[in-house]
N, C-alpha and C positions, 0 to 999 in steps of 0.2 A: 601690953602683948603677954600672953599666957605661955608658959613653958610645953605645955601639951602639943606634941606634933601630932598632926591630923595625917592620917594615911587610909588606903584602902585596905579592907580586910583581905586574909589568905583566900578566902573564896572568891572576892572580886579579881585579885591578882590572877588565881588560877583561870578565870574566864577571859582575862586579858590576854594572858599568856598564849591561850588557843588561839584566840582571834589574829595575834601577831603571828603566831606560827602559821596558821593558814595562810595569811596575806604573804609571809615571806615564801611559802613553798610556790603559790600561785607566782608571785613576781620573779621567782628564779626561773619557774618555767618559761615565763613571758620573756626574759633576759635571755637564756638559752636561745630560744626561737629568734630573737633579733640578731643575735650574734651570729646564728648559722645563716641567716638570711644576708648579712652583709659579708660574712666570709665565704658565701657560696660564689665561686668562681665558675660555675658550670657556664658552658657556652649555650647560650638560648637559640641558636640554629639559625643565625642572621647571615650565615655566609653566602647562602645564595639569593639574598635579597639585594636590590639595588643598593650602591655606595650610599646614596643620600639618606635611605630609610636606616641604614645600618648606623650614619652618625646621629641621627635621631635616637634610635634605639640606645646607644651608648652614653648620650647625654641623659636620657633617661634614667638608665642604671645608675649613673654617678650621683644623681639627685636622691635616688631610692637608698643608695648606699649611705650617704651623708644623713639623710633623714633617720635611717636604721640606726646610725652611729649616734645620734643626739637622743634619740629614744632609748639607747642602750645606756648612755651617760647617766640620763634622768632616773632609769631603773635602778641602776648600781647604786645611786643616792637613796632612794627610796629604801633599798635593801638595808644600806648601811643605817638609815634612821630606824629601820624596824629592829635592827641588831642592837643600836643603842637604848632602844626602848625596853628590849627585853634585859639589856645590862641594869637598866635603872628599876626593873622588878626585882633583880637580883639583891641590889645595894639598898633596896628600901625606900626609893626616891621617886618611884613611877607614880605619875598622876598628880604632882605637886607641880604647881606653875612656878616656872623659874623666875618671873617676874613679882608676881603678889604672894608667893609662899602657899596660896590656897590650892584646895583641892580642885582639879580640872573636872568639869563635871563629866559625870559616867557616860551619857548620850554622846558628848564630843568625842571622848576616848575610844568608844564602839567604832564610830565613823573613822576618825583619825586617831590610831591607836599611837601612832608615834608623836604626838602634840607634846609641846612641852610648855605651852602658853594657854592659860585659860581664854575665854572669848573676851573676857573684860580686858586683859592685858594686849591680847590681839588688836582690839578696836582703839586702843590708845597709841599703837605703834605710828 
């Protein structure tokens, strides 16, 4: 094994940084929408409906809120993963597979910029 450390060029890292920043901005907007959806306690105007319809409506609201909370949790994890990727860009370890130590394919990083495994390592899991 050689001592030469393989890593992406400054130009490549700049491109990845832009991709990550764009995804983080979109992810944060989506998270804000989800949070406002499940924190929204606005009355849906069911006061004048019969009691049976009201209970169906309330059950549906609870299910929607639970689904939105789950989506928000996933979105928060995605944002955290993107922030970690930015940190790896800063400390010079971005794009290096944490299992094989080889560079992760550029195409993979463009699609999944927070990836820490090469396809090869991912398949062997």
